C-alpha positions as CSV (number, residue, x, y, z in Angstrom):
1,X,0.0,0.0,0.0
2,X,2.8,2.4,0.8
3,X,4.1,2.1,-2.8
4,X,0.8,2.5,-4.6
5,X,0.6,5.3,-7.2
6,X,-2.4,7.6,-6.8
7,X,-3.7,10.1,-9.4
8,X,-2.7,13.7,-8.6
9,X,-6.3,14.8,-8.2
10,X,-6.5,12.7,-5.0
11,X,-5.6,14.7,-3.0
12,X,-3.1,16.7,-5.2
13,X,0.3,18.2,-4.6
14,X,0.0,21.6,-2.7
15,X,2.6,23.1,-5.0
16,X,0.4,22.4,-8.0
17,X,2.4,19.7,-9.8
18,X,0.5,17.7,-12.4
19,X,2.0,14.3,-11.7
20,X,1.5,11.2,-9.6
21,X,1.9,11.0,-5.9
22,X,2.8,8.1,-3.6
23,X,1.5,7.2,-0.2
24,X,4.1,7.7,2.4
25,X,2.9,6.3,5.7
26,X,0.8,8.2,8.2
27,X,1.1,10.1,11.4
28,X,-1.1,10.2,14.5
29,X,-2.5,13.6,15.4
30,X,-1.8,14.6,19.0
31,X,-5.0,16.5,19.7
32,X,-7.5,13.8,18.9
33,X,-5.4,10.7,18.1
34,X,-6.6,10.4,14.5
35,X,-4.4,8.7,11.9
36,X,-3.7,11.0,9.0
37,X,-2.4,9.6,5.7
38,X,0.7,11.2,4.3
39,X,1.8,11.5,0.6
40,X,4.9,12.3,-1.5
41,X,4.9,14.1,-4.8
42,X,7.1,12.3,-7.3
43,X,7.8,15.4,-9.2
44,X,8.9,18.0,-6.7
45,X,9.4,15.8,-3.6
46,X,6.9,17.7,-1.5
47,X,5.6,15.8,1.4
48,X,2.0,16.5,2.5
49,X,-1.0,14.9,4.1
50,X,-4.8,14.8,3.9
51,X,-4.9,17.6,6.4
52,X,-2.8,19.9,4.4
53,X,-4.8,22.9,3.2
54,X,-8.0,22.1,5.2
55,X,-9.8,24.6,7.3
56,X,-8.6,23.0,10.5
57,X,-5.0,22.6,9.4
58,X,-2.6,23.5,12.3
59,X,-5.3,23.6,14.9
60,X,-4.4,22.2,18.3
61,X,-6.9,21.2,21.0
62,X,-9.7,20.7,18.4
63,X,-12.0,19.3,21.0
64,X,-12.2,22.8,22.6
65,X,-13.3,24.6,19.5
66,X,-17.0,23.7,19.7
67,X,-17.1,24.4,23.4
68,X,-15.5,27.8,23.1
69,X,-17.8,28.7,20.2
70,X,-20.9,27.9,22.2
71,X,-19.7,29.9,25.2
72,X,-18.6,32.9,23.1
73,X,-22.1,33.2,21.6
74,X,-23.8,32.5,25.0
75,X,-22.7,35.5,26.9
76,X,-19.3,34.3,28.3
77,X,-16.2,36.5,28.3
78,X,-12.9,35.2,27.1
79,X,-11.3,35.3,30.5
80,X,-14.3,33.4,32.1
81,X,-14.0,30.7,29.4
82,X,-10.3,30.3,30.1
83,X,-11.1,30.1,33.8
84,X,-13.9,27.5,33.5
85,X,-12.1,25.3,31.0
86,X,-8.8,25.7,32.9
87,X,-6.9,26.7,29.8
88,X,-4.6,29.6,29.0
89,X,-6.4,32.8,27.9
90,X,-4.2,33.0,24.8
91,X,-5.7,29.7,23.7
92,X,-9.2,31.2,23.8
93,X,-8.0,34.3,22.0
94,X,-6.4,32.2,19.2
95,X,-9.5,30.1,18.8
96,X,-11.7,33.1,18.8
97,X,-9.8,34.9,16.0
98,X,-9.6,31.7,13.9
99,X,-13.3,30.9,14.3
100,X,-14.3,34.6,13.8
101,X,-12.6,34.8,10.3
102,X,-14.1,31.4,9.4
103,X,-17.6,32.5,10.6
104,X,-17.4,35.7,8.4
105,X,-17.0,33.5,5.3
106,X,-19.6,31.0,6.3
107,X,-22.2,33.7,6.9
108,X,-21.6,35.1,3.4
109,X,-21.8,31.6,1.8
110,X,-24.9,30.5,3.7
111,X,-26.7,33.8,2.9
112,X,-25.8,33.4,-0.8
113,X,-27.3,29.9,-0.9
114,X,-30.6,31.0,0.5
115,X,-33.5,32.3,-1.5
116,X,-33.7,36.0,-2.5
117,X,-34.9,38.3,0.2
118,X,-38.2,40.2,-0.2
119,X,-38.1,42.6,2.7
120,X,-35.0,43.9,4.5
121,X,-34.8,45.9,7.7
122,X,-31.6,47.8,8.6
123,X,-30.5,50.3,11.2
124,X,-27.5,51.3,13.4
125,X,-26.9,50.2,17.0
126,X,-24.2,51.8,19.1
127,X,-21.6,50.6,21.5
128,X,-18.1,51.6,22.5
129,X,-14.5,50.5,22.2
130,X,-12.4,50.7,25.4
131,X,-14.3,53.8,26.7
132,X,-17.7,55.5,26.1
133,X,-15.6,58.3,24.7
134,X,-14.8,56.1,21.7
135,X,-18.3,55.1,20.4
136,X,-18.7,52.7,17.4
137,X,-21.7,52.0,15.3
138,X,-22.9,48.5,14.1
139,X,-25.0,48.7,10.9
140,X,-27.1,45.6,10.9
141,X,-29.4,44.2,8.1
142,X,-31.9,41.4,8.8
143,X,-34.6,39.6,6.8
144,X,-38.2,40.5,7.7
145,X,-40.0,37.9,9.8
146,X,-37.3,35.2,9.7
147,X,-34.8,37.6,11.5
148,X,-31.9,36.1,9.5
149,X,-28.8,38.3,9.7
150,X,-27.9,39.3,6.1
151,X,-24.8,41.4,6.9
152,X,-23.3,43.9,9.3
153,X,-20.5,46.5,9.5
154,X,-18.6,48.0,12.4
155,X,-17.5,51.6,12.1
156,X,-16.0,54.3,14.3
157,X,-18.1,57.4,15.0
158,X,-17.6,60.7,16.9
159,X,-19.0,61.0,20.4
160,X,-22.3,62.8,20.8
161,X,-24.0,64.8,23.5
162,X,-22.2,65.7,26.7
163,X,-19.3,63.3,26.0
164,X,-18.4,65.0,22.7
165,X,-16.3,67.8,24.1
166,X,-14.5,65.4,26.6
167,X,-13.8,62.9,23.8
168,X,-12.2,65.5,21.6
169,X,-10.1,66.8,24.4
170,X,-8.8,63.3,25.5
171,X,-8.6,61.4,22.2
172,X,-8.8,64.1,19.5
173,X,-11.4,64.3,16.7
174,X,-12.8,60.9,15.6
175,X,-13.6,60.3,11.9
176,X,-17.2,59.3,11.1
177,X,-16.9,56.0,9.2
178,X,-20.6,55.2,9.2
179,X,-21.4,56.3,5.6
180,X,-18.5,54.2,4.2
181,X,-19.6,51.2,6.2
182,X,-23.2,51.5,5.3
183,X,-22.4,51.7,1.6
184,X,-20.1,48.6,1.9
185,X,-23.0,46.7,3.5
186,X,-25.4,47.8,0.8
187,X,-23.0,46.5,-1.9
188,X,-22.9,43.2,0.0
189,X,-26.7,43.0,0.1
190,X,-27.3,43.7,-3.6
191,X,-27.0,40.0,-4.8
192,X,-29.2,38.8,-1.9
193,X,-32.3,40.9,-2.7
194,X,-35.2,40.1,-5.0
195,X,-35.9,42.5,-7.8
196,X,-39.0,43.9,-6.1
197,X,-37.5,43.8,-2.5
198,X,-38.7,46.4,0.0
199,X,-36.2,48.1,2.3
200,X,-37.3,49.3,5.8
201,X,-35.5,51.6,8.2
202,X,-36.2,54.5,10.6
203,X,-36.3,58.1,9.5
204,X,-32.6,58.8,9.7
205,X,-32.0,61.5,7.1
206,X,-28.7,59.9,6.0
207,X,-30.3,56.6,5.0
208,X,-32.5,57.8,2.1
209,X,-29.7,59.0,-0.3
210,X,-27.6,55.9,0.2
211,X,-30.6,53.5,-0.3
212,X,-31.7,55.4,-3.5
213,X,-28.2,55.3,-4.9
214,X,-27.4,51.6,-4.2
215,X,-31.0,50.2,-4.6
216,X,-32.6,52.2,-7.4
217,X,-36.1,51.1,-8.1
218,X,-36.6,49.5,-4.7
219,X,-39.2,50.8,-2.4
220,X,-37.8,52.4,0.8
221,X,-40.2,52.5,3.7
222,X,-39.3,54.7,6.7
223,X,-40.8,54.7,10.2
224,X,-40.6,57.1,13.1
225,X,-38.2,56.0,15.8
226,X,-39.7,55.1,19.2
227,X,-38.5,55.0,22.7
228,X,-37.3,51.7,24.2
229,X,-39.4,49.7,26.7
230,X,-36.7,50.0,29.3
231,X,-34.7,53.2,30.1
232,X,-31.4,53.1,28.3
233,X,-32.4,50.1,26.2
234,X,-33.3,51.3,22.7
235,X,-33.8,48.0,20.9
236,X,-37.1,46.6,22.2
237,X,-39.8,49.2,21.9
238,X,-42.8,50.0,24.2
239,X,-46.1,48.2,23.7
240,X,-47.9,48.4,20.4
241,X,-47.1,47.3,16.8
242,X,-43.4,47.7,15.9
243,X,-42.8,47.8,12.1
244,X,-39.1,47.1,12.6
245,X,-39.6,44.3,15.2
246,X,-37.4,41.7,13.4
247,X,-34.5,44.1,13.4
248,X,-35.0,45.4,16.9
249,X,-35.5,41.9,18.3
250,X,-32.3,40.8,16.6
251,X,-30.4,43.7,18.0
252,X,-31.7,42.9,21.5
253,X,-30.5,39.3,21.1
254,X,-27.0,40.6,20.2
255,X,-27.1,42.6,23.4
256,X,-28.2,39.5,25.4
257,X,-25.7,36.9,23.9
258,X,-22.5,38.8,23.3
259,X,-20.8,39.7,26.6
260,X,-19.1,42.8,25.2
261,X,-22.4,44.2,24.1
262,X,-24.2,43.9,27.5
263,X,-25.7,47.1,28.7
264,X,-23.9,46.9,32.1
265,X,-20.6,45.0,31.9
266,X,-17.0,45.5,32.6
267,X,-16.1,43.3,29.6
268,X,-15.4,46.1,27.1
269,X,-14.3,45.8,23.5
270,X,-10.7,46.8,23.0
271,X,-10.6,46.6,19.1
272,X,-13.3,47.2,16.5
273,X,-12.1,44.3,14.4
274,X,-12.4,41.9,17.3
275,X,-16.0,43.2,17.8
276,X,-16.7,42.4,14.2
277,X,-15.4,38.8,14.6
278,X,-17.5,38.3,17.7
279,X,-20.6,39.5,15.9
280,X,-19.8,37.1,13.0
281,X,-19.7,34.2,15.4
282,X,-23.1,35.1,16.8
283,X,-24.5,35.7,13.3
284,X,-23.5,32.2,12.3
285,X,-25.1,30.7,15.4
286,X,-28.1,32.9,15.0
287,X,-28.8,32.0,11.4
288,X,-28.1,28.3,11.6
289,X,-29.2,27.4,15.2
290,X,-31.4,30.0,17.0
291,X,-33.9,30.8,14.2
């Protein structure tokens, strides 16, 4: 068996040689004890295995990936996960970053495979990075009724209200990246919408021009914003019919399942890109499990 010649298509030399390969024993993976077949390219002499080039290539402690994923989308912080599982916090961080990038691609792929969307609801929700003086905006788009998350973008924004002056004094002027993020999200949504899709949002004056430019011919319905049912919690609205219920309910679920988005928490986000990875993890779990 070790000397049997195999067509290059199974599995194929990672260098790209179009020749035959030969089985070259196997090795036992330390993390789970699985036997992985190794191969040798007869042209360039490259040695590789069935695991080479896979999504999980180079991953250690694979049995922890599923557990860490469930805890991250269930309201646990990274430090608490490391404490409960009795592992190093760096292990949790590495798993989080790897799974976050993978989740971003999986969310895009699964959304592209679903049927075209007839009604879309979108709006911005706000949080902060490191301090309330550094607010960020999360532009979120969901499908009406199903509450499937179609896409999102995280963007820096200047502080507002009483914190604006203090923010400029301590950290300098902050660039408003919300328009660029919103337009990037709209470009991502274009292939997901049906030709007669309806777009819903609140009456933010900045939404109308962007929707008209990116979605010409689509109906844009706007609704007056309402106060939240709890003081300081703007997602879930007071009693009565909420025309943007699917969006507001999804935003409330993000607040309830991502530790760094809790209303009162000392688990603050340190970097905007890590916040985007965490939302991608939740979006994947939200689309494939929760709804």
